[in-house]
Kinemage of the C-alpha trace (Angstrom):
@kinemage 1
@onewidth
@group {chain A} dominant
@subgroup {mainchain}
@vectorlist {calphas} color= white
{ca met a 1} P 0.000 0.000 0.000
{ca asn a 2} L 1.688 3.184 -1.199
{ca gly a 3} L 1.632 6.223 1.037
{ca phe a 4} L 1.516 9.954 0.392
{ca ile a 5} L 2.169 13.053 2.449
{ca leu a 6} L -0.259 15.947 2.865
{ca lys a 7} L 1.051 19.090 4.548
{ca lys a 8} L -1.326 20.343 7.214
{ca asp a 9} L -1.475 23.760 5.564
{ca asn a 10} L -3.003 22.039 2.546
{ca leu a 11} L -5.783 20.257 4.450
{ca val a 12} L -8.434 22.995 4.290
{ca pro a 13} L -7.677 23.870 0.638
{ca leu a 14} L -8.073 20.174 -0.206
{ca leu a 15} L -11.353 19.932 1.695
{ca arg a 16} L -12.631 23.034 -0.108
{ca lys a 17} L -11.993 21.261 -3.409
{ca leu a 18} L -13.651 18.064 -2.213
{ca arg a 19} L -16.698 19.993 -1.045
{ca lys a 20} L -17.354 21.149 -4.615
{ca gly a 21} L -18.110 17.515 -5.477
{ca gly a 22} L -20.805 17.091 -2.816
{ca arg a 23} L -21.672 17.605 0.815
{ca leu a 24} L -18.714 17.514 3.217
{ca val a 25} L -19.282 16.117 6.719
{ca ala a 26} L -16.600 16.351 9.404
{ca pro a 27} L -16.318 16.540 13.208
{ca val a 28} L -17.068 20.153 14.133
{ca gln a 29} L -16.879 21.827 17.526
{ca asn a 30} L -19.995 23.910 18.046
{ca arg a 31} L -20.426 27.036 20.154
{ca his a 32} L -21.184 24.925 23.226
{ca gly a 33} L -17.873 23.092 22.946
{ca asp a 34} L -19.463 19.842 21.759
{ca thr a 35} L -17.898 17.958 18.851
{ca met a 36} L -20.450 16.529 16.397
{ca phe a 37} L -20.331 15.278 12.823
{ca thr a 38} L -21.709 18.232 10.889
{ca ala a 39} L -22.089 19.324 7.268
{ca ile a 40} L -19.506 22.025 6.537
{ca glu a 41} L -21.094 25.170 5.148
{ca asp a 42} L -18.463 27.790 6.011
{ca phe a 43} L -14.828 26.926 6.718
{ca asp a 44} L -14.277 30.332 8.283
{ca arg a 45} L -17.033 29.853 10.867
{ca gln a 46} L -16.952 26.104 11.508
{ca his a 47} L -13.979 24.627 13.327
{ca ile a 48} L -13.047 21.071 12.289
{ca asp a 49} L -12.053 19.257 15.476
{ca leu a 50} L -9.632 16.359 14.973
{ca lys a 51} L -8.545 16.165 18.625
{ca asn a 52} L -11.773 15.173 20.381
{ca gln a 53} L -14.110 12.265 19.843
{ca ala a 54} L -17.382 13.126 18.124
{ca gln a 55} L -20.148 12.616 20.678
{ca ala a 56} L -22.307 10.745 18.164
{ca ser a 57} L -21.282 8.459 15.331
{ca leu a 58} L -22.061 8.701 11.625
{ca lys a 59} L -24.994 6.296 11.951
{ca pro a 60} L -27.679 9.013 11.519
{ca phe a 61} L -26.238 9.965 8.123
{ca phe a 62} L -26.722 6.443 6.752
{ca phe a 63} L -29.611 5.287 8.933
{ca pro a 64} L -31.514 8.396 10.135
{ca gln a 65} L -33.327 8.386 13.462
{ca glu a 66} L -36.516 9.066 11.530
{ca glu a 67} L -36.696 8.788 7.764
{ca pro a 68} L -39.553 8.832 5.258
{ca leu a 69} L -39.473 5.656 3.181
{ca tyr a 70} L -42.575 6.129 1.041
{ca thr a 71} L -45.366 8.561 0.415
{ca tyr a 72} L -48.710 6.925 -0.213
{ca gln a 73} L -52.207 7.735 -1.386
{ca asn a 74} L -55.368 5.707 -1.063
{ca lys a 75} L -57.934 6.238 -3.783
{ca lys a 76} L -58.622 2.944 -5.514
{ca gly a 77} L -56.146 1.037 -3.382
{ca tyr a 78} L -52.833 2.080 -1.872
{ca asp a 79} L -50.130 3.521 -4.135
{ca phe a 80} L -46.655 3.837 -2.579
{ca lys a 81} L -43.814 5.939 -3.992
{ca pro a 82} L -40.287 5.682 -2.543
{ca val a 83} L -38.633 8.814 -1.151
{ca asn a 84} L -35.147 9.632 -2.443
{ca ser a 85} L -33.127 11.510 0.176
{ca ser a 86} L -29.495 10.738 -0.681
{ca glu a 87} L -26.774 13.052 -1.945
{ca pro a 88} L -23.040 12.670 -2.693
{ca thr a 89} L -21.185 13.071 0.607
{ca ile a 90} L -17.541 13.086 1.633
{ca phe a 91} L -17.103 12.007 5.247
{ca phe a 92} L -13.812 13.282 6.660
{ca gly a 93} L -12.230 12.634 10.047
{ca leu a 94} L -14.191 9.562 11.076
{ca arg a 95} L -12.344 7.277 13.480
{ca ser a 96} L -11.537 3.626 12.842
{ca cys a 97} L -14.308 2.420 15.175
{ca asp a 98} L -16.926 4.455 13.294
{ca leu a 99} L -15.768 3.195 9.922
{ca thr a 100} L -15.846 -0.385 11.252
{ca ala a 101} L -19.411 0.288 12.387
{ca ile a 102} L -20.367 1.334 8.853
{ca leu a 103} L -18.889 -1.907 7.508
{ca tyr a 104} L -21.001 -3.764 10.077
{ca met a 105} L -24.148 -1.922 8.942
{ca asp a 106} L -23.277 -2.925 5.368
{ca val a 107} L -23.649 -6.539 6.481
{ca ile a 108} L -26.841 -5.995 8.472
{ca phe a 109} L -28.643 -4.049 5.747
{ca ser a 110} L -27.667 -6.575 3.075
{ca gln a 111} L -29.277 -9.547 4.865
{ca lys a 112} L -31.698 -11.499 2.637
{ca ser a 113} L -32.335 -8.487 0.364
{ca pro a 114} L -30.305 -5.232 0.367
{ca asp a 115} L -32.038 -2.251 1.961
{ca pro a 116} L -32.367 0.242 -0.943
{ca phe a 117} L -32.628 3.313 1.311
{ca tyr a 118} L -29.445 2.520 3.237
{ca phe a 119} L -27.374 1.492 0.221
{ca glu a 120} L -28.488 4.505 -1.796
{ca arg a 121} L -26.712 6.674 0.798
{ca arg a 122} L -23.823 4.245 1.081
{ca arg a 123} L -23.098 4.325 -2.649
{ca glu a 124} L -22.954 8.114 -2.534
{ca ala a 125} L -20.412 8.162 0.322
{ca val a 126} L -16.654 8.665 0.338
{ca leu a 127} L -15.044 7.629 3.642
{ca ile a 128} L -11.852 9.391 4.766
{ca ser a 129} L -10.775 8.100 8.168
{ca leu a 130} L -8.311 9.426 10.724
{ca gly a 131} L -6.355 6.817 12.649
{ca cys a 132} L -6.367 7.300 16.433
{ca ser a 133} L -2.817 8.161 17.411
{ca arg a 134} L -4.163 9.172 20.849
{ca pro a 135} L -7.008 6.864 21.931
{ca phe a 136} L -9.786 8.500 23.944
{ca ala a 137} L -10.444 7.797 27.620
{ca asn a 138} L -13.181 5.150 27.211
{ca cys a 139} L -11.992 3.594 23.944
{ca phe a 140} L -11.106 -0.081 23.658
{ca cys a 141} L -11.136 -0.583 19.877
{ca asn a 142} L -7.838 -2.467 20.146
{ca asn a 143} L -9.688 -5.175 22.104
{ca ser a 144} L -12.655 -5.269 19.694
{ca arg a 145} L -10.454 -5.496 16.581
{ca ser a 146} L -11.698 -2.232 15.118
{ca gly a 147} L -8.744 0.108 15.555
{ca pro a 148} L -6.912 2.266 16.346
{ca phe a 149} L -5.831 1.993 12.679
{ca leu a 150} L -7.432 0.012 9.865
{ca glu a 151} L -5.994 -2.181 7.142
{ca tyr a 152} L -9.052 -2.118 4.866
{ca gly a 153} L -12.500 -0.581 4.359
{ca phe a 154} L -11.541 3.080 3.966
{ca asp a 155} L -11.295 5.141 0.812
{ca leu a 156} L -8.483 7.176 2.367
{ca gln a 157} L -6.879 6.846 5.795
{ca phe a 158} L -5.019 9.757 7.385
{ca thr a 159} L -2.330 9.349 10.036
{ca asp a 160} L -1.219 12.429 11.952
{ca leu a 161} L 2.597 12.598 11.957
{ca gly a 162} L 2.650 15.951 13.757
{ca his a 163} L 3.825 18.241 10.967
{ca cys a 164} L 1.860 16.471 8.218
{ca phe a 165} L -0.562 13.651 7.437
{ca phe a 166} L 0.446 10.267 6.085
{ca val a 167} L -2.273 9.318 3.571
{ca glu a 168} L -3.041 5.890 2.125
{ca ala a 169} L -5.794 4.556 -0.122
{ca asp a 170} L -7.608 1.233 0.076
{ca arg a 171} L -10.394 1.569 -2.463
{ca ala a 172} L -10.691 2.883 -5.992
{ca arg a 173} L -12.447 6.098 -4.938
{ca gly a 174} L -9.543 6.950 -2.678
{ca glu a 175} L -7.031 6.332 -5.429
{ca glu a 176} L -9.080 8.534 -7.729
{ca leu a 177} L -8.995 11.365 -5.195
{ca leu a 178} L -5.214 11.072 -4.823
{ca glu a 179} L -4.793 11.160 -8.595
{ca arg a 180} L -7.254 13.995 -9.195
{ca trp a 181} L -5.789 16.231 -6.491
{ca ser a 182} L -2.195 15.097 -6.822
{ca cys a 183} L -1.019 18.710 -6.563
{ca tyr a 184} L -1.674 18.532 -2.796
{ca phe a 185} L 0.233 15.289 -2.191
{ca thr a 186} L 3.834 14.123 -2.365
{ca pro a 187} L 5.004 10.499 -2.299
{ca ala a 188} L 5.944 9.286 1.175
{ca thr a 189} L 9.604 8.563 1.829
{ca glu a 190} L 10.969 5.573 3.727
{ca glu a 191} L 11.387 7.828 6.748
{ca asp a 192} L 7.717 8.854 6.513
{ca cys a 193} L 6.712 5.186 6.456
{ca arg a 194} L 8.859 4.484 9.518
{ca asn a 195} L 7.327 7.456 11.330
{ca lys a 196} L 3.851 6.214 10.489
{ca tyr a 197} L 4.697 2.744 11.781
{ca gln a 198} L 6.032 4.269 15.006
{ca val a 199} L 2.806 6.251 15.507
{ca val a 200} L 0.782 3.054 15.107
{ca leu a 201} L 2.926 1.198 17.658
{ca glu a 202} L 2.693 4.018 20.193
{ca ala a 203} L -1.080 4.265 19.739
{ca arg a 204} L -1.573 0.574 20.472
{ca ser a 205} L 0.191 0.990 23.798
{ca ser a 206} L -1.654 4.197 24.800
{ca phe a 207} L -5.095 2.857 25.724
{ca lys a 208} L -6.345 3.772 29.186
{ca gln a 209} L -8.899 0.936 29.212
{ca thr a 210} L -8.031 -2.747 29.216
{ca val a 211} L -11.187 -4.625 28.277
{ca his a 212} L -10.869 -8.369 27.721
{ca val a 213} L -13.513 -8.750 25.033
{ca asp a 214} L -12.345 -12.151 23.764
{ca gln a 215} L -12.349 -13.604 27.272
{ca ala a 216} L -15.942 -12.450 27.803
{ca ile a 217} L -16.999 -13.888 24.429
{ca lys a 218} L -15.474 -17.240 25.360
{ca lys a 219} L -17.449 -17.302 28.615
{ca leu a 220} L -20.673 -16.305 26.891
{ca thr a 221} L -20.167 -19.047 24.317
{ca ala a 222} L -19.857 -21.526 27.202
{ca asp a 223} L -23.321 -20.457 28.417
{ca ile a 224} L -22.309 -19.667 31.984
{ca asp a 225} L -24.968 -18.548 34.445
{ca leu a 226} L -25.456 -14.780 34.091
{ca glu a 227} L -28.657 -14.340 36.099
{ca ser a 228} L -26.951 -12.276 38.810
{ca ile a 229} L -25.565 -9.911 36.149
{ca trp a 230} L -28.886 -9.507 34.340
{ca lys a 231} L -30.645 -8.718 37.592
{ca glu a 232} L -28.025 -6.158 38.651
{ca leu a 233} L -27.861 -4.358 35.301
{ca ser a 234} L -31.638 -4.462 34.744
{ca ser a 235} L -32.140 -2.741 38.091
{ca arg a 236} L -29.807 0.022 36.914
{ca cys a 237} L -31.367 0.440 33.447
{ca gln a 238} L -33.726 3.431 33.200
{ca asp a 239} L -35.265 2.395 29.848
{ca cys a 240} L -34.060 5.607 28.166
{ca gly a 241} L -32.601 3.969 25.046
{ca gly a 242} L -29.534 6.207 25.161
{ca cys a 243} L -27.153 3.273 24.718
{ca ala a 244} L -28.900 2.129 21.536
{ca tyr a 245} L -29.209 5.639 20.124
{ca ile a 246} L -25.543 6.510 20.745
{ca cys a 247} L -24.214 3.109 19.621
{ca pro a 248} L -22.914 3.145 16.026
{ca thr a 249} L -24.041 -0.456 15.372
{ca cys a 250} L -27.542 -0.613 16.916
{ca thr a 251} L -29.977 -0.903 14.015
{ca cys a 252} L -33.342 -1.848 15.570
{ca phe a 253} L -36.237 0.076 14.035
{ca thr a 254} L -39.997 0.226 13.782
{ca ile a 255} L -42.186 1.423 10.903
{ca val a 256} L -45.247 3.665 11.265
{ca asp a 257} L -47.674 5.261 8.828
{ca gln a 258} L -48.284 8.965 9.390
{ca pro a 259} L -51.480 10.198 7.681
{ca val a 260} L -51.477 13.680 6.159
{ca asp a 261} L -55.193 13.597 5.348
{ca asp a 262} L -57.819 10.982 4.568
{ca thr a 263} L -56.106 9.791 1.397
{ca his a 264} L -52.414 10.722 1.730
{ca gly a 265} L -49.624 9.951 4.154
{ca thr a 266} L -45.998 9.008 4.736
{ca arg a 267} L -44.490 5.709 5.824
{ca leu a 268} L -41.686 6.388 8.327
{ca arg a 269} L -38.849 4.289 9.699
{ca gln a 270} L -37.860 5.202 13.261
{ca trp a 271} L -35.139 3.962 15.591
{ca asp a 272} L -36.185 1.475 18.250
{ca ser a 273} L -34.302 -0.202 21.093
{ca cys a 274} L -34.367 -3.746 22.455
{ca thr a 275} L -33.984 -2.259 25.940
{ca phe a 276} L -37.386 -0.537 25.754
{ca ala a 277} L -40.075 -2.214 27.844
{ca gly a 278} L -42.437 -2.098 24.874
{ca phe a 279} L -40.011 -3.724 22.437
{ca thr a 280} L -41.256 -7.248 23.213
{ca arg a 281} L -44.753 -6.337 24.440
{ca met a 282} L -47.417 -8.216 22.497
{ca ala a 283} L -50.718 -6.875 21.138
{ca gly a 284} L -52.700 -8.183 24.105
{ca gly a 285} L -50.386 -6.444 26.557
{ca his a 286} L -48.428 -9.556 27.577
{ca asn a 287} L -44.633 -9.244 27.626
{ca pro a 288} L -42.742 -12.560 27.378
{ca val a 289} L -39.598 -10.901 28.750
{ca asp a 290} L -39.235 -10.569 32.520
{ca tyr a 291} L -38.274 -6.924 32.347
{ca ala a 292} L -37.306 -6.637 36.014
{ca asp a 293} L -34.474 -9.137 35.562
{ca his a 294} L -33.830 -9.275 31.806
{ca ala a 295} L -34.275 -5.718 30.495
{ca ile a 296} L -30.709 -5.551 29.214
{ca arg a 297} L -30.055 -9.198 28.346
{ca arg a 298} L -30.822 -9.037 24.637
{ca arg a 299} L -28.541 -6.069 23.996
{ca phe a 300} L -25.356 -7.600 25.375
{ca leu a 301} L -25.918 -11.132 24.089
{ca his a 302} L -26.641 -9.735 20.622
{ca lys a 303} L -23.374 -7.829 20.468
{ca leu a 304} L -21.020 -10.329 22.082
{ca lys a 305} L -22.559 -13.723 21.313
{ca thr a 306} L -25.140 -13.766 18.517
{ca asp a 307} L -23.139 -11.572 16.138
{ca val a 308} L -19.974 -13.560 16.842
{ca glu a 309} L -21.821 -16.740 15.881
{ca lys a 310} L -23.370 -15.156 12.759
{ca his a 311} L -20.604 -12.867 11.515
{ca gly a 312} L -17.418 -14.072 13.216
{ca arg a 313} L -16.853 -10.909 15.278
{ca pro a 314} L -18.626 -8.836 17.945
{ca ser a 315} L -20.730 -5.888 16.832
{ca cys a 316} L -19.315 -3.732 19.621
{ca val a 317} L -16.583 -1.604 18.015
{ca gly a 318} L -15.086 -0.329 21.276
{ca cys a 319} L -15.915 3.356 20.799
{ca gly a 320} L -16.818 3.728 24.496
{ca arg a 321} L -19.710 6.122 23.861
{ca cys a 322} L -22.137 4.020 25.911
{ca val a 323} L -19.925 4.628 28.965
{ca gly a 324} L -20.487 8.361 28.772
{ca ile a 325} L -24.182 8.293 27.859
{ca cys a 326} L -25.509 5.910 30.520
{ca phe a 327} L -26.168 7.542 33.889
{ca gly a 328} L -27.041 4.103 35.326
{ca gly a 329} L -23.663 2.598 34.520
{ca val a 330} L -25.135 -0.065 32.225
{ca asp a 331} L -22.361 0.062 29.648
{ca met a 332} L -20.311 -2.436 27.684
{ca ile a 333} L -17.143 -2.063 29.744
{ca arg a 334} L -19.002 -2.731 32.999
{ca phe a 335} L -20.757 -5.773 31.518
{ca ile a 336} L -17.562 -7.310 30.145
{ca lys a 337} L -15.763 -6.840 33.449
{ca met a 338} L -18.695 -8.394 35.355
{ca val a 339} L -18.674 -11.417 33.033
{ca asn a 340} L -14.919 -11.873 33.369
{ca glu a 341} L -15.111 -11.681 37.158
{ca leu a 342} L -17.429 -14.708 37.267
{ca pro a 343} L -15.619 -17.946 38.171
{ca ala a 344} L -15.081 -20.164 35.165
{ca glu a 345} L -16.849 -23.100 36.791
{ca glu a 346} L -20.008 -21.145 37.645
{ca gly a 347} L -23.100 -22.728 36.130
{ca lys a 348} L -23.843 -23.747 32.587
């Protein structure tokens, strides 16, 4: 994989050029000091923040919290027309965990038959990632095999070498960008490659969290008794859905029809969460899930057991956002540590 060098003074001029080809989305620090992925409208007024973790992932750009799927009318039977809401978009500055999450959603939304609404946005997207040379406080992507740097899946991957960026391409779109805007790039030297390798090594040893994901997966596969954990975490869960909404790989949804008048309306897809009490409630009011003890069970088993069995890897990407969002302390790090603290011989 050949590398190139981009001087930091050339970053904004390059992004200005890229923006002419479509919407540009990057992590931006707003006036409240929060960093969020935001469409860039004015480079002079919007500050691209490459030092702090974006508080939310890119999930809403590919799988919106609420999206119109169809408009319909009912005259002599229902007539549905799909809603097209995609546009060419360059995503810049996404971290390795967020890009891994997009690759996971690619798998989920291609099950049985590809989701046309998701893949319409996906086809229009260019993904430019930024490797994490300084992992954030709650990150454990090294333990979930989703970072801090990636070997595939990106169009371009940037590595901060201090005075410049080391840039590499994995897909054809990335190579096309390097060729089209070659005036901004210079070929990387052997010293640049060594510096990049050193940054990667130092990043892997800089994590503040040590989370033994594989050990927990092994225990879950052995079907050990987790009743004490479910009861403890369920008592902490406040049924807010924050963990599912902030998680870059949670894709549960429900579909509702919203009438406009007697003959017209819109069919909407809205985020849902398996932690909601109503998620498993049946039409007659009966809920087969004992919510007092098992409110959180489905979420953790899905990410660390079911997806491992189906896809060969956990769907938790180690971004650590659930740690910060949950005021009840029902997060992935806590769960994994609780599982690993159970004696190996306990139950089956």
